[in-house]
MIKOL-836463 format. One record per residue (C-alpha): x, y, z; residue in one letter. Coordinates in nm, 3 decimals. Layout:
REM residues N
<pt c1="X" c2="Y" c3="Z" residuo="a"/>
...
END
This chain:
REM residues 247
<pt c1="8.184" c2="4.907" c3="8.959" residuo="m"/>
<pt c1="8.322" c2="5.256" c3="9.040" residuo="k"/>
<pt c1="8.594" c2="5.408" c3="8.823" residuo="t"/>
<pt c1="8.891" c2="5.576" c3="8.990" residuo="d"/>
<pt c1="8.996" c2="5.876" c3="8.772" residuo="l"/>
<pt c1="9.348" c2="5.854" c3="8.907" residuo="q"/>
<pt c1="9.381" c2="5.502" c3="8.769" residuo="n"/>
<pt c1="9.259" c2="5.589" c3="8.417" residuo="l"/>
<pt c1="9.531" c2="5.574" c3="8.150" residuo="p"/>
<pt c1="9.637" c2="5.922" c3="8.023" residuo="p"/>
<pt c1="9.496" c2="5.854" c3="7.674" residuo="l"/>
<pt c1="9.150" c2="5.802" c3="7.826" residuo="i"/>
<pt c1="9.169" c2="6.064" c3="8.102" residuo="l"/>
<pt c1="9.252" c2="6.363" c3="7.877" residuo="k"/>
<pt c1="8.960" c2="6.315" c3="7.635" residuo="p"/>
<pt c1="8.729" c2="6.258" c3="7.933" residuo="f"/>
<pt c1="8.835" c2="6.584" c3="8.102" residuo="l"/>
<pt c1="8.803" c2="6.771" c3="7.771" residuo="l"/>
<pt c1="8.449" c2="6.634" c3="7.732" residuo="f"/>
<pt c1="8.356" c2="6.751" c3="8.082" residuo="v"/>
<pt c1="8.503" c2="7.098" c3="8.017" residuo="f"/>
<pt c1="8.322" c2="7.143" c3="7.686" residuo="l"/>
<pt c1="7.996" c2="7.016" c3="7.835" residuo="s"/>
<pt c1="8.026" c2="7.275" c3="8.112" residuo="s"/>
<pt c1="8.081" c2="7.555" c3="7.859" residuo="l"/>
<pt c1="7.777" c2="7.444" c3="7.660" residuo="s"/>
<pt c1="7.563" c2="7.440" c3="7.973" residuo="f"/>
<pt c1="7.679" c2="7.788" c3="8.076" residuo="l"/>
<pt c1="7.609" c2="7.921" c3="7.727" residuo="a"/>
<pt c1="7.260" c2="7.771" c3="7.743" residuo="f"/>
<pt c1="7.196" c2="7.939" c3="8.079" residuo="l"/>
<pt c1="7.319" c2="8.270" c3="7.939" residuo="s"/>
<pt c1="7.075" c2="8.253" c3="7.650" residuo="l"/>
<pt c1="6.791" c2="8.179" c3="7.890" residuo="q"/>
<pt c1="6.869" c2="8.466" c3="8.126" residuo="t"/>
<pt c1="6.963" c2="8.739" c3="7.875" residuo="t"/>
<pt c1="6.647" c2="8.893" c3="7.728" residuo="p"/>
<pt c1="6.657" c2="8.970" c3="7.357" residuo="k"/>
<pt c1="6.396" c2="9.150" c3="7.150" residuo="p"/>
<pt c1="6.194" c2="8.911" c3="6.938" residuo="s"/>
<pt c1="6.088" c2="8.996" c3="6.587" residuo="a"/>
<pt c1="5.752" c2="8.838" c3="6.662" residuo="s"/>
<pt c1="5.711" c2="9.098" c3="6.935" residuo="a"/>
<pt c1="5.730" c2="9.391" c3="6.691" residuo="a"/>
<pt c1="5.463" c2="9.635" c3="6.806" residuo="p"/>
<pt c1="5.125" c2="9.586" c3="6.641" residuo="d"/>
<pt c1="4.996" c2="9.930" c3="6.740" residuo="d"/>
<pt c1="5.199" c2="10.124" c3="6.484" residuo="l"/>
<pt c1="5.023" c2="10.386" c3="6.270" residuo="p"/>
<pt c1="4.860" c2="10.235" c3="5.962" residuo="s"/>
<pt c1="5.094" c2="10.409" c3="5.715" residuo="d"/>
<pt c1="5.398" c2="10.233" c3="5.864" residuo="l"/>
<pt c1="5.437" c2="9.862" c3="5.789" residuo="k"/>
<pt c1="5.693" c2="9.622" c3="5.936" residuo="i"/>
<pt c1="5.820" c2="9.374" c3="5.681" residuo="r"/>
<pt c1="5.760" c2="9.009" c3="5.770" residuo="p"/>
<pt c1="6.016" c2="8.731" c3="5.766" residuo="g"/>
<pt c1="6.241" c2="8.792" c3="6.068" residuo="y"/>
<pt c1="6.233" c2="8.493" c3="6.302" residuo="t"/>
<pt c1="6.438" c2="8.661" c3="6.575" residuo="s"/>
<pt c1="6.620" c2="8.982" c3="6.657" residuo="y"/>
<pt c1="6.949" c2="8.804" c3="6.585" residuo="d"/>
<pt c1="6.820" c2="8.719" c3="6.236" residuo="a"/>
<pt c1="6.734" c2="9.085" c3="6.181" residuo="y"/>
<pt c1="7.080" c2="9.198" c3="6.299" residuo="l"/>
<pt c1="7.250" c2="8.943" c3="6.076" residuo="q"/>
<pt c1="7.062" c2="9.069" c3="5.772" residuo="r"/>
<pt c1="7.171" c2="9.426" c3="5.847" residuo="q"/>
<pt c1="7.529" c2="9.309" c3="5.898" residuo="l"/>
<pt c1="7.523" c2="9.129" c3="5.562" residuo="n"/>
<pt c1="7.504" c2="9.472" c3="5.399" residuo="k"/>
<pt c1="7.729" c2="9.660" c3="5.640" residuo="t"/>
<pt c1="8.009" c2="9.402" c3="5.620" residuo="l"/>
<pt c1="7.989" c2="9.339" c3="5.246" residuo="d"/>
<pt c1="8.355" c2="9.384" c3="5.136" residuo="p"/>
<pt c1="8.260" c2="9.525" c3="4.795" residuo="k"/>
<pt c1="8.021" c2="9.782" c3="4.942" residuo="l"/>
<pt c1="8.267" c2="9.889" c3="5.212" residuo="r"/>
<pt c1="8.537" c2="9.936" c3="4.950" residuo="r"/>
<pt c1="8.301" c2="10.156" c3="4.746" residuo="i"/>
<pt c1="8.187" c2="10.355" c3="5.053" residuo="w"/>
<pt c1="8.544" c2="10.433" c3="5.157" residuo="t"/>
<pt c1="8.686" c2="10.510" c3="4.810" residuo="t"/>
<pt c1="8.494" c2="10.636" c3="4.506" residuo="r"/>
<pt c1="8.172" c2="10.705" c3="4.702" residuo="d"/>
<pt c1="8.341" c2="10.895" c3="4.983" residuo="w"/>
<pt c1="8.395" c2="11.241" c3="4.831" residuo="d"/>
<pt c1="8.058" c2="11.241" c3="4.654" residuo="r"/>
<pt c1="7.860" c2="11.154" c3="4.966" residuo="k"/>
<pt c1="8.053" c2="11.387" c3="5.194" residuo="v"/>
<pt c1="7.985" c2="11.670" c3="4.948" residuo="a"/>
<pt c1="7.611" c2="11.597" c3="4.933" residuo="v"/>
<pt c1="7.579" c2="11.563" c3="5.311" residuo="f"/>
<pt c1="7.777" c2="11.884" c3="5.356" residuo="s"/>
<pt c1="7.525" c2="12.068" c3="5.138" residuo="a"/>
<pt c1="7.236" c2="11.930" c3="5.346" residuo="f"/>
<pt c1="7.402" c2="12.031" c3="5.673" residuo="f"/>
<pt c1="7.495" c2="12.376" c3="5.540" residuo="d"/>
<pt c1="7.131" c2="12.427" c3="5.453" residuo="s"/>
<pt c1="7.024" c2="12.320" c3="5.803" residuo="l"/>
<pt c1="7.270" c2="12.571" c3="5.950" residuo="k"/>
<pt c1="7.125" c2="12.851" c3="5.737" residuo="r"/>
<pt c1="6.777" c2="12.758" c3="5.862" residuo="r"/>
<pt c1="6.900" c2="12.765" c3="6.226" residuo="s"/>
<pt c1="6.847" c2="12.393" c3="6.292" residuo="f"/>
<pt c1="7.220" c2="12.326" c3="6.334" residuo="l"/>
<pt c1="7.512" c2="12.528" c3="6.471" residuo="a"/>
<pt c1="7.888" c2="12.482" c3="6.497" residuo="n"/>
<pt c1="7.847" c2="12.429" c3="6.872" residuo="a"/>
<pt c1="7.584" c2="12.154" c3="6.832" residuo="s"/>
<pt c1="7.687" c2="11.822" c3="6.987" residuo="k"/>
<pt c1="7.575" c2="11.592" c3="6.706" residuo="s"/>
<pt c1="7.500" c2="11.225" c3="6.639" residuo="l"/>
<pt c1="7.458" c2="11.043" c3="6.308" residuo="c"/>
<pt c1="7.251" c2="10.726" c3="6.346" residuo="i"/>
<pt c1="7.334" c2="10.428" c3="6.125" residuo="g"/>
<pt c1="7.641" c2="10.606" c3="5.989" residuo="a"/>
<pt c1="7.822" c2="10.307" c3="5.835" residuo="r"/>
<pt c1="8.169" c2="10.444" c3="5.755" residuo="v"/>
<pt c1="8.093" c2="10.798" c3="5.863" residuo="g"/>
<pt c1="8.042" c2="11.015" c3="5.555" residuo="q"/>
<pt c1="7.773" c2="11.210" c3="5.744" residuo="e"/>
<pt c1="8.009" c2="11.266" c3="6.037" residuo="v"/>
<pt c1="8.288" c2="11.381" c3="5.807" residuo="a"/>
<pt c1="8.042" c2="11.621" c3="5.642" residuo="a"/>
<pt c1="7.938" c2="11.770" c3="5.976" residuo="l"/>
<pt c1="8.300" c2="11.829" c3="6.066" residuo="k"/>
<pt c1="8.364" c2="11.983" c3="5.724" residuo="r"/>
<pt c1="8.090" c2="12.244" c3="5.778" residuo="v"/>
<pt c1="8.225" c2="12.330" c3="6.123" residuo="g"/>
<pt c1="8.027" c2="12.102" c3="6.357" residuo="v"/>
<pt c1="8.334" c2="11.950" c3="6.518" residuo="s"/>
<pt c1="8.172" c2="11.767" c3="6.812" residuo="d"/>
<pt c1="8.013" c2="11.498" c3="6.596" residuo="s"/>
<pt c1="8.009" c2="11.118" c3="6.603" residuo="v"/>
<pt c1="7.819" c2="10.832" c3="6.443" residuo="g"/>
<pt c1="7.693" c2="10.492" c3="6.557" residuo="i"/>
<pt c1="7.651" c2="10.172" c3="6.361" residuo="d"/>
<pt c1="7.648" c2="9.798" c3="6.430" residuo="l"/>
<pt c1="8.005" c2="9.790" c3="6.297" residuo="v"/>
<pt c1="8.236" c2="10.068" c3="6.423" residuo="p"/>
<pt c1="8.456" c2="10.271" c3="6.191" residuo="y"/>
<pt c1="8.696" c2="10.463" c3="6.418" residuo="p"/>
<pt c1="8.734" c2="10.745" c3="6.480" residuo="p"/>
<pt c1="8.414" c2="10.864" c3="6.311" residuo="l"/>
<pt c1="8.173" c2="10.584" c3="6.401" residuo="v"/>
<pt c1="8.123" c2="10.404" c3="6.733" residuo="l"/>
<pt c1="7.963" c2="10.064" c3="6.778" residuo="k"/>
<pt c1="7.598" c2="10.096" c3="6.873" residuo="g"/>
<pt c1="7.248" c2="9.961" c3="6.808" residuo="d"/>
<pt c1="7.005" c2="10.240" c3="6.725" residuo="f"/>
<pt c1="6.731" c2="10.052" c3="6.912" residuo="h"/>
<pt c1="6.945" c2="10.094" c3="7.229" residuo="r"/>
<pt c1="7.173" c2="10.394" c3="7.191" residuo="q"/>
<pt c1="7.486" c2="10.375" c3="7.412" residuo="p"/>
<pt c1="7.445" c2="10.730" c3="7.543" residuo="f"/>
<pt c1="7.301" c2="10.901" c3="7.849" residuo="a"/>
<pt c1="6.976" c2="11.096" c3="7.846" residuo="d"/>
<pt c1="6.998" c2="11.444" c3="7.695" residuo="g"/>
<pt c1="7.341" c2="11.400" c3="7.538" residuo="t"/>
<pt c1="7.292" c2="11.563" c3="7.198" residuo="f"/>
<pt c1="7.174" c2="11.892" c3="7.048" residuo="d"/>
<pt c1="7.130" c2="11.745" c3="6.700" residuo="f"/>
<pt c1="7.066" c2="11.395" c3="6.562" residuo="e"/>
<pt c1="7.053" c2="11.291" c3="6.198" residuo="f"/>
<pt c1="6.959" c2="10.964" c3="6.030" residuo="s"/>
<pt c1="6.876" c2="10.837" c3="5.684" residuo="n"/>
<pt c1="6.818" c2="10.477" c3="5.795" residuo="v"/>
<pt c1="6.474" c2="10.495" c3="5.957" residuo="f"/>
<pt c1="6.359" c2="10.228" c3="5.711" residuo="d"/>
<pt c1="6.610" c2="9.985" c3="5.868" residuo="h"/>
<pt c1="6.441" c2="10.000" c3="6.209" residuo="a"/>
<pt c1="6.261" c2="9.679" c3="6.303" residuo="l"/>
<pt c1="6.118" c2="9.862" c3="6.604" residuo="y"/>
<pt c1="6.038" c2="10.217" c3="6.486" residuo="p"/>
<pt c1="5.894" c2="10.315" c3="6.823" residuo="r"/>
<pt c1="6.221" c2="10.219" c3="6.997" residuo="k"/>
<pt c1="6.423" c2="10.393" c3="6.725" residuo="f"/>
<pt c1="6.236" c2="10.719" c3="6.781" residuo="v"/>
<pt c1="6.221" c2="10.671" c3="7.159" residuo="g"/>
<pt c1="6.600" c2="10.650" c3="7.177" residuo="e"/>
<pt c1="6.636" c2="10.968" c3="6.973" residuo="i"/>
<pt c1="6.400" c2="11.156" c3="7.203" residuo="e"/>
<pt c1="6.573" c2="11.012" c3="7.509" residuo="r"/>
<pt c1="6.922" c2="11.119" c3="7.403" residuo="t"/>
<pt c1="6.821" c2="11.459" c3="7.262" residuo="l"/>
<pt c1="6.834" c2="11.759" c3="7.494" residuo="r"/>
<pt c1="6.515" c2="11.963" c3="7.537" residuo="p"/>
<pt c1="6.497" c2="12.194" c3="7.237" residuo="g"/>
<pt c1="6.725" c2="11.960" c3="7.039" residuo="g"/>
<pt c1="6.673" c2="11.891" c3="6.669" residuo="i"/>
<pt c1="6.628" c2="11.558" c3="6.490" residuo="c"/>
<pt c1="6.645" c2="11.542" c3="6.111" residuo="v"/>
<pt c1="6.535" c2="11.230" c3="5.923" residuo="l"/>
<pt c1="6.575" c2="11.162" c3="5.553" residuo="h"/>
<pt c1="6.311" c2="10.908" c3="5.450" residuo="v"/>
<pt c1="6.147" c2="10.754" c3="5.146" residuo="l"/>
<pt c1="5.771" c2="10.806" c3="5.140" residuo="v"/>
<pt c1="5.519" c2="10.606" c3="4.935" residuo="s"/>
<pt c1="5.779" c2="10.393" c3="4.755" residuo="k"/>
<pt c1="5.929" c2="10.063" c3="4.861" residuo="r"/>
<pt c1="6.279" c2="10.107" c3="5.005" residuo="a"/>
<pt c1="6.574" c2="9.871" c3="4.948" residuo="d"/>
<pt c1="6.583" c2="9.499" c3="5.017" residuo="k"/>
<pt c1="6.754" c2="9.549" c3="5.353" residuo="y"/>
<pt c1="6.476" c2="9.774" c3="5.485" residuo="s"/>
<pt c1="6.276" c2="9.646" c3="5.782" residuo="a"/>
<pt c1="5.979" c2="9.878" c3="5.736" residuo="n"/>
<pt c1="5.794" c2="10.077" c3="5.471" residuo="d"/>
<pt c1="5.666" c2="10.431" c3="5.530" residuo="l"/>
<pt c1="5.370" c2="10.558" c3="5.326" residuo="y"/>
<pt c1="5.329" c2="10.908" c3="5.473" residuo="s"/>
<pt c1="5.492" c2="11.129" c3="5.737" residuo="v"/>
<pt c1="5.190" c2="11.093" c3="5.968" residuo="t"/>
<pt c1="5.341" c2="10.790" c3="6.150" residuo="p"/>
<pt c1="5.654" c2="10.993" c3="6.227" residuo="l"/>
<pt c1="5.445" c2="11.273" c3="6.378" residuo="e"/>
<pt c1="5.275" c2="11.017" c3="6.602" residuo="k"/>
<pt c1="5.596" c2="10.838" c3="6.702" residuo="l"/>
<pt c1="5.774" c2="11.163" c3="6.794" residuo="f"/>
<pt c1="5.538" c2="11.216" c3="7.087" residuo="s"/>
<pt c1="5.781" c2="11.442" c3="7.278" residuo="k"/>
<pt c1="5.863" c2="11.659" c3="6.978" residuo="s"/>
<pt c1="5.696" c2="11.887" c3="6.728" residuo="e"/>
<pt c1="5.726" c2="11.874" c3="6.352" residuo="l"/>
<pt c1="5.885" c2="12.203" c3="6.249" residuo="v"/>
<pt c1="5.967" c2="12.149" c3="5.882" residuo="e"/>
<pt c1="5.896" c2="11.912" c3="5.596" residuo="l"/>
<pt c1="6.046" c2="11.937" c3="5.248" residuo="r"/>
<pt c1="6.128" c2="11.732" c3="4.943" residuo="g"/>
<pt c1="6.490" c2="11.634" c3="4.878" residuo="i"/>
<pt c1="6.700" c2="11.419" c3="4.649" residuo="d"/>
<pt c1="6.925" c2="11.228" c3="4.885" residuo="g"/>
<pt c1="7.062" c2="10.890" c3="4.782" residuo="f"/>
<pt c1="6.721" c2="10.749" c3="4.693" residuo="g"/>
<pt c1="6.536" c2="10.927" c3="4.974" residuo="l"/>
<pt c1="6.283" c2="11.196" c3="4.891" residuo="d"/>
<pt c1="6.171" c2="11.368" c3="5.212" residuo="t"/>
<pt c1="6.345" c2="11.563" c3="5.489" residuo="e"/>
<pt c1="6.158" c2="11.577" c3="5.820" residuo="v"/>
<pt c1="6.271" c2="11.809" c3="6.102" residuo="v"/>
<pt c1="6.155" c2="11.763" c3="6.462" residuo="f"/>
<pt c1="6.232" c2="11.974" c3="6.768" residuo="r"/>
<pt c1="6.212" c2="11.812" c3="7.113" residuo="k"/>
<pt c1="5.980" c2="12.005" c3="7.341" residuo="r"/>
<pt c1="6.136" c2="12.183" c3="7.637" residuo="k"/>
<pt c1="5.851" c2="12.111" c3="7.875" residuo="g"/>
END
């Protein structure tokens, strides 16, 4: 026997319509997941140089992002980063950037990007030493210093920056994409500076382990290594400077 919706009592009709509406939303969400491609942790490139190892255990790209967000959104850590840690880190980064200026890798006119900048101490340091056109990206924005952005897919046009800095290479699940985005958004002749930990295991939130600088030289296929030196920078021991080729 057919049911006439107009004859259903209100107490039955409203739950029925709500069920139909929610079912439609669920179906549309399912279709969206099927049609929107997402990187898969199982698809992490297996042709990486031997001295660069991807850590196992990520079942999906969403799982990787969530693990990174667990650190970035930790209320205790964010309180430390924005209070007692702020002046100390800005001072240390300022010294690094001052040194890069003296070695002609950075200038006041350099349009600059800090990758994985969290709450923006690096950006504040750049501005302090006179590099005013500076911004950072992180999964969680911290206006006005840090914009929302995934370093595997930078939200910028090709050739945007003169200078890019990062001390979170070890957090890249896809190192080739991480480097590829830097080289894409750097202008020809632009400088990239990485602070990395070599030969030692990085922190528990790291997605890869680097055992020499050779993998970086191979990944930066459009750039040349121009300087390498030891540093003491928040648990990182090596500064690597690349210049993007002009040709």
